[in-house]
Each structure stands twice: as structure tokens, then as C-alpha cells.
TIGUKOL-527922 format. One record per atom (N, C-alpha, C, CB): y, x, z; atom name; residue number from 1. Coordinates in Angstrom, 2 decimals. Atoms other than C-alpha are relative to their C-alpha. Glycine has a CB too. Example, Ala and Ser with C-alpha at 12.3 -4.5 7.8 and 13.67 -1.06 7.14 Angstrom:
REM TIGUKOL-527922
+---------+---------+---------+------+-----+
:   north :    east :      up : site : pos :
+---------+---------+---------+------+-----+
:   -1.19 :    0.89 :    0.00 :    N :   1 :
:   -4.50 :   12.30 :    7.80 :   CA :   1 :
:    1.20 :    0.90 :    0.00 :    C :   1 :
:    0.03 :   -0.99 :    1.25 :   CB :   1 :
:   -1.19 :   -0.82 :   -0.06 :    N :   2 :
:   -1.06 :   13.67 :    7.14 :   CA :   2 :
:    1.09 :   -0.77 :    0.73 :    C :   2 :
:    0.46 :    0.41 :   -1.42 :   CB :   2 :
+---------+---------+---------+------+-----+
***
This chain:
REM TIGUKOL-527922
+---------+---------+---------+------+-----+
:   north :    east :      up : site : pos :
+---------+---------+---------+------+-----+
:   -1.18 :    0.85 :    0.00 :    N :   1 :
:    0.00 :    0.00 :    0.00 :   CA :   1 :
:    1.24 :    0.89 :    0.00 :    C :   1 :
:    0.00 :   -0.96 :    1.22 :   CB :   1 :
:   -1.27 :   -0.69 :    0.05 :    N :   2 :
:    3.55 :    1.09 :   -0.71 :   CA :   2 :
:    1.07 :   -0.90 :    0.60 :    C :   2 :
:    0.36 :    0.40 :   -1.47 :   CB :   2 :
:   -1.08 :    0.78 :   -0.61 :    N :   3 :
:    6.54 :   -0.03 :    1.33 :   CA :   3 :
:    1.22 :    0.04 :   -0.92 :    C :   3 :
:    0.36 :    0.55 :    1.41 :   CB :   3 :
:   -1.17 :    0.09 :    0.87 :    N :   4 :
:    9.58 :   -1.23 :   -0.61 :   CA :   4 :
:    1.03 :   -0.96 :    0.57 :    C :   4 :
:   -0.41 :   -0.44 :   -1.41 :   CB :   4 :
:   -1.09 :    0.91 :   -0.31 :    N :   5 :
:   12.96 :   -2.84 :   -0.02 :   CA :   5 :
:    0.42 :   -0.63 :   -1.32 :    C :   5 :
:    1.22 :    0.74 :    0.72 :   CB :   5 :
:   -0.27 :    0.71 :    1.24 :    N :   6 :
:   13.54 :   -5.51 :   -2.66 :   CA :   6 :
:    1.21 :   -0.91 :    0.19 :    C :   6 :
:   -1.23 :   -0.82 :   -0.44 :   CB :   6 :
:   -1.11 :    0.95 :    0.06 :    N :   7 :
:   16.83 :   -7.26 :   -3.43 :   CA :   7 :
:   -0.41 :   -1.06 :   -1.01 :    C :   7 :
:    1.37 :    0.70 :   -0.41 :   CB :   7 :
:    0.58 :    1.11 :    0.76 :    N :   8 :
:   15.74 :  -10.67 :   -4.70 :   CA :   8 :
:    0.90 :   -1.21 :    0.20 :    C :   8 :
:   -1.49 :   -0.31 :    0.46 :   CB :   8 :
:   -0.96 :    1.09 :   -0.18 :    N :   9 :
:   18.51 :  -13.20 :   -5.27 :   CA :   9 :
:    0.91 :    0.36 :    1.16 :    C :   9 :
:   -0.71 :   -1.35 :    0.26 :   CB :   9 :
:   -0.87 :   -0.26 :   -1.16 :    N :  10 :
:   20.46 :  -13.51 :   -2.02 :   CA :  10 :
:   -0.79 :    0.58 :    1.18 :    C :  10 :
:    0.69 :   -1.30 :    0.43 :   CB :  10 :
:    0.85 :   -0.53 :   -1.07 :    N :  11 :
:   17.53 :  -12.10 :    0.04 :   CA :  11 :
:   -0.29 :    1.47 :   -0.21 :    C :  11 :
:   -1.30 :   -0.79 :    0.08 :   CB :  11 :
:    0.50 :   -1.36 :    0.02 :    N :  12 :
:   16.54 :   -8.56 :    0.93 :   CA :  12 :
:   -1.33 :   -0.03 :    0.73 :    C :  12 :
:    1.01 :    1.03 :    0.66 :   CB :  12 :
:    1.34 :    0.06 :   -0.55 :    N :  13 :
:   12.82 :   -8.19 :    1.54 :   CA :  13 :
:   -0.52 :    1.41 :    0.28 :    C :  13 :
:   -0.95 :   -0.74 :   -0.96 :   CB :  13 :
:    0.70 :   -1.24 :   -0.38 :    N :  14 :
:   10.99 :   -5.36 :    3.36 :   CA :  14 :
:   -1.48 :   -0.34 :   -0.14 :    C :  14 :
:    0.38 :    0.50 :    1.48 :   CB :  14 :
:    1.36 :    0.44 :    0.32 :    N :  15 :
:    7.51 :   -5.60 :    1.86 :   CA :  15 :
:   -0.96 :    1.17 :   -0.20 :    C :  15 :
:    0.03 :   -0.85 :   -1.25 :   CB :  15 :
:    1.08 :   -0.92 :    0.34 :    N :  16 :
:    4.19 :   -3.84 :    1.41 :   CA :  16 :
:   -0.61 :   -0.51 :   -1.30 :    C :  16 :
:   -1.07 :    0.10 :    1.15 :   CB :  16 :
:    0.51 :    0.35 :    1.32 :    N :  17 :
:    2.94 :   -3.82 :   -2.19 :   CA :  17 :
:   -1.23 :    0.85 :   -0.29 :    C :  17 :
:    1.10 :    0.20 :   -1.10 :   CB :  17 :
:    1.17 :   -0.81 :    0.37 :    N :  18 :
:   -0.54 :   -2.76 :   -3.34 :   CA :  18 :
:    0.37 :    1.06 :   -1.04 :    C :  18 :
:   -1.13 :   -0.91 :   -0.54 :   CB :  18 :
:   -0.24 :   -1.10 :    0.93 :    N :  19 :
:   -0.43 :    0.59 :   -5.13 :   CA :  19 :
:   -0.48 :   -0.40 :   -1.39 :    C :  19 :
:   -0.70 :    1.30 :    0.47 :   CB :  19 :
:    0.37 :    0.30 :    1.38 :    N :  20 :
:   -0.46 :    0.18 :   -8.91 :   CA :  20 :
:    0.38 :   -1.40 :   -0.47 :    C :  20 :
:   -1.44 :    0.19 :   -0.16 :   CB :  20 :
:   -0.41 :    1.36 :    0.37 :    N :  21 :
:    1.04 :   -3.35 :   -8.91 :   CA :  21 :
:    0.99 :    0.02 :   -1.16 :    C :  21 :
:    0.61 :   -0.72 :    1.21 :   CB :  21 :
:   -0.94 :    0.17 :    1.11 :    N :  22 :
:    2.78 :   -4.42 :  -12.14 :   CA :  22 :
:    1.19 :   -0.80 :    0.52 :    C :  22 :
:   -0.68 :   -0.73 :   -1.23 :   CB :  22 :
:   -1.18 :    0.62 :   -0.60 :    N :  23 :
:    6.28 :   -5.18 :  -10.85 :   CA :  23 :
:    0.81 :   -0.83 :   -0.99 :    C :  23 :
:    0.89 :    1.06 :    0.60 :   CB :  23 :
:   -0.69 :    0.80 :    1.00 :    N :  24 :
:    7.38 :   -6.84 :  -14.10 :   CA :  24 :
:   -0.53 :   -1.43 :   -0.06 :    C :  24 :
:   -0.12 :    0.64 :   -1.37 :   CB :  24 :
:    0.65 :    1.31 :    0.00 :    N :  25 :
:    5.08 :   -9.84 :  -13.52 :   CA :  25 :
:    0.07 :   -0.57 :    1.42 :    C :  25 :
:   -1.49 :    0.11 :   -0.50 :   CB :  25 :
:    0.10 :    0.55 :   -1.35 :    N :  26 :
:    4.51 :  -12.13 :  -10.53 :   CA :  26 :
:   -1.07 :    0.81 :    0.75 :    C :  26 :
:   -0.36 :   -1.54 :   -0.02 :   CB :  26 :
:    0.95 :   -0.80 :   -0.77 :    N :  27 :
:    2.76 :  -10.18 :   -7.75 :   CA :  27 :
:    0.02 :   -0.42 :    1.47 :    C :  27 :
:    0.31 :    1.51 :   -0.13 :   CB :  27 :
:    0.13 :    0.30 :   -1.42 :    N :  28 :
:    1.57 :  -10.56 :   -4.16 :   CA :  28 :
:    0.52 :    1.19 :    0.81 :    C :  28 :
:   -1.46 :   -0.32 :    0.38 :   CB :  28 :
:   -0.50 :   -1.02 :   -0.91 :    N :  29 :
:    3.21 :   -8.65 :   -1.31 :   CA :  29 :
:   -0.15 :   -0.53 :    1.42 :    C :  29 :
:    1.49 :    0.38 :   -0.31 :   CB :  29 :
:    0.05 :    0.38 :   -1.41 :    N :  30 :
:    3.17 :   -8.67 :    2.48 :   CA :  30 :
:    1.34 :    0.35 :    0.63 :    C :  30 :
:   -1.18 :    0.71 :    0.75 :   CB :  30 :
:   -1.26 :   -0.24 :   -0.71 :    N :  31 :
:    6.37 :   -9.04 :    4.51 :   CA :  31 :
:   -0.30 :    1.02 :    1.11 :    C :  31 :
:    0.61 :   -1.34 :    0.59 :   CB :  31 :
:    0.26 :   -1.08 :   -0.95 :    N :  32 :
:    6.49 :   -5.80 :    6.55 :   CA :  32 :
:    0.40 :   -0.36 :    1.43 :    C :  32 :
:    0.73 :    1.24 :   -0.42 :   CB :  32 :
:   -0.46 :    0.38 :   -1.33 :    N :  33 :
:    8.23 :   -7.51 :    9.47 :   CA :  33 :
:   -0.86 :   -1.09 :    0.63 :    C :  33 :
:    1.42 :   -0.47 :   -0.07 :   CB :  33 :
:    0.73 :    1.15 :   -0.56 :    N :  34 :
:    6.20 :  -10.73 :    9.86 :   CA :  34 :
:   -1.48 :   -0.02 :   -0.34 :    C :  34 :
:    0.62 :   -1.26 :   -0.49 :   CB :  34 :
:    1.38 :    0.02 :    0.45 :    N :  35 :
:    2.93 :  -10.00 :    8.04 :   CA :  35 :
:   -0.31 :   -1.17 :   -0.93 :    C :  35 :
:   -0.91 :   -0.04 :    1.18 :   CB :  35 :
:    0.17 :    1.16 :    0.87 :    N :  36 :
:    3.45 :  -13.13 :    5.91 :   CA :  36 :
:   -0.28 :    0.42 :   -1.43 :    C :  36 :
:    1.26 :   -0.90 :    0.05 :   CB :  36 :
:    0.29 :   -0.24 :    1.42 :    N :  37 :
:    1.95 :  -13.17 :    2.40 :   CA :  37 :
:    1.10 :   -0.62 :   -0.84 :    C :  37 :
:   -1.38 :   -0.57 :   -0.39 :   CB :  37 :
:   -1.06 :    0.46 :    0.89 :    N :  38 :
:    4.56 :  -13.51 :   -0.35 :   CA :  38 :
:   -0.46 :    0.11 :   -1.44 :    C :  38 :
:    1.30 :    0.81 :    0.22 :   CB :  38 :
:    0.19 :   -0.09 :    1.45 :    N :  39 :
:    4.41 :  -14.17 :   -4.09 :   CA :  39 :
:    1.39 :    0.24 :   -0.59 :    C :  39 :
:   -0.69 :   -1.31 :   -0.61 :   CB :  39 :
:   -1.31 :   -0.40 :    0.50 :    N :  40 :
:    7.30 :  -12.40 :   -5.85 :   CA :  40 :
:   -0.02 :    0.01 :   -1.52 :    C :  40 :
:    0.40 :    1.39 :    0.54 :   CB :  40 :
:   -0.16 :   -0.04 :    1.46 :    N :  41 :
:    8.44 :  -12.94 :   -9.44 :   CA :  41 :
:    0.75 :    1.27 :   -0.34 :    C :  41 :
:    0.76 :   -1.28 :   -0.54 :   CB :  41 :
:   -0.56 :   -1.32 :    0.26 :    N :  42 :
:    9.04 :   -9.38 :  -10.56 :   CA :  42 :
:    1.21 :    0.00 :   -0.91 :    C :  42 :
:   -1.03 :    0.88 :   -0.58 :   CB :  42 :
:   -1.12 :    0.04 :    0.95 :    N :  43 :
:   11.39 :  -10.33 :  -13.38 :   CA :  43 :
:    1.30 :   -0.46 :    0.67 :    C :  43 :
:   -0.33 :   -0.93 :   -1.16 :   CB :  43 :
:   -1.21 :    0.44 :   -0.71 :    N :  44 :
:   13.82 :  -11.72 :  -10.76 :   CA :  44 :
:    0.53 :    1.05 :    0.98 :    C :  44 :
:   -0.29 :   -1.29 :    0.75 :   CB :  44 :
:   -0.44 :   -1.07 :   -0.91 :    N :  45 :
:   14.11 :   -8.46 :   -8.77 :   CA :  45 :
:    1.27 :    0.63 :   -0.55 :    C :  45 :
:   -1.11 :    1.07 :    0.18 :   CB :  45 :
:   -1.26 :   -0.62 :    0.39 :    N :  46 :
:   17.65 :   -7.11 :   -8.85 :   CA :  46 :
:   -0.02 :    1.50 :    0.26 :    C :  46 :
:    1.15 :   -0.64 :    0.75 :   CB :  46 :
:    0.08 :   -1.42 :   -0.36 :    N :  47 :
:   16.88 :   -3.78 :   -7.15 :   CA :  47 :
:   -1.23 :    0.21 :    0.87 :    C :  47 :
:    1.30 :    0.48 :    0.73 :   CB :  47 :
:    1.15 :   -0.35 :   -0.85 :    N :  48 :
:   13.87 :   -2.08 :   -5.59 :   CA :  48 :
:    0.10 :    1.47 :    0.38 :    C :  48 :
:   -1.34 :   -0.30 :   -0.72 :   CB :  48 :
:   -0.01 :   -1.37 :   -0.52 :    N :  49 :
:   13.84 :    1.04 :   -3.39 :   CA :  49 :
:   -1.32 :    0.21 :    0.74 :    C :  49 :
:    1.24 :    0.26 :    0.94 :   CB :  49 :
:    1.27 :   -0.30 :   -0.65 :    N :  50 :
:   10.54 :    2.60 :   -2.39 :   CA :  50 :
:    0.22 :    0.88 :    1.20 :    C :  50 :
:   -0.96 :    0.66 :   -0.98 :   CB :  50 :
:   -0.05 :   -0.78 :   -1.22 :    N :  51 :
:    9.98 :    4.07 :    1.05 :   CA :  51 :
:   -0.10 :    1.49 :   -0.34 :    C :  51 :
:   -1.14 :   -0.42 :    0.97 :   CB :  51 :
:   -0.01 :   -1.45 :    0.23 :    N :  52 :
:   10.65 :    7.81 :    1.17 :   CA :  52 :
:   -1.39 :    0.61 :    0.19 :    C :  52 :
:    0.98 :    0.67 :    0.94 :   CB :  52 :
:    1.33 :   -0.54 :   -0.30 :    N :  53 :
:    7.13 :    8.36 :    2.54 :   CA :  53 :
:   -1.02 :   -0.38 :   -1.08 :    C :  53 :
:   -0.48 :   -0.50 :    1.36 :   CB :  53 :
:    0.94 :    0.42 :    1.04 :    N :  54 :
:    5.50 :    6.62 :   -0.45 :   CA :  54 :
:   -1.08 :   -0.90 :    0.56 :    C :  54 :
:   -0.63 :    1.20 :   -0.67 :   CB :  54 :
:    1.11 :    0.85 :   -0.45 :    N :  55 :
:    2.07 :    5.08 :    0.13 :   CA :  55 :
:   -0.23 :    0.17 :    1.49 :    C :  55 :
:   -1.29 :    0.35 :   -0.78 :   CB :  55 :
:    0.21 :   -0.06 :   -1.45 :    N :  56 :
:    1.38 :    4.18 :    3.74 :   CA :  56 :
:   -1.39 :   -0.43 :    0.42 :    C :  56 :
:    1.02 :   -0.84 :    0.71 :   CB :  56 :
:    1.37 :    0.41 :   -0.32 :    N :  57 :
:   -2.15 :    2.72 :    3.58 :   CA :  57 :
:   -0.92 :    0.40 :   -1.11 :    C :  57 :
:   -0.09 :   -1.52 :    0.24 :   CB :  57 :
+---------+---------+---------+------+-----+
***
């Protein structure tokens, strides 16, 4: 899993994304703060910053 900060509309999400995920399509992620499963439409992402440490799991 890779940790990322995603700007998505008016929200900023701190999420865990499976390594190798196609970010241009809809994909599943886990909210890093709550553990909630999320479905994100990649084409709606305004900005994405990956954790400096890279993969964490």
C-alpha cells in the first residue's frame, strides 16, 4: 500500500492505495484516518502527493 494525499473537489483525503493502482480510472482506497473503504474516481483528482516514505505495507 502507498499513502497519498488527494485533493478531490472540495475535500482533501489521506488515503492508502494498493501499489500499482491505475489512478486514471475509478479505484478503491482506504481512509488512513478512519479505516473506511472509499471508491475514488481518478479522473476527478485535482492533485495527488505521495508519502515521502513510499510504500508502507
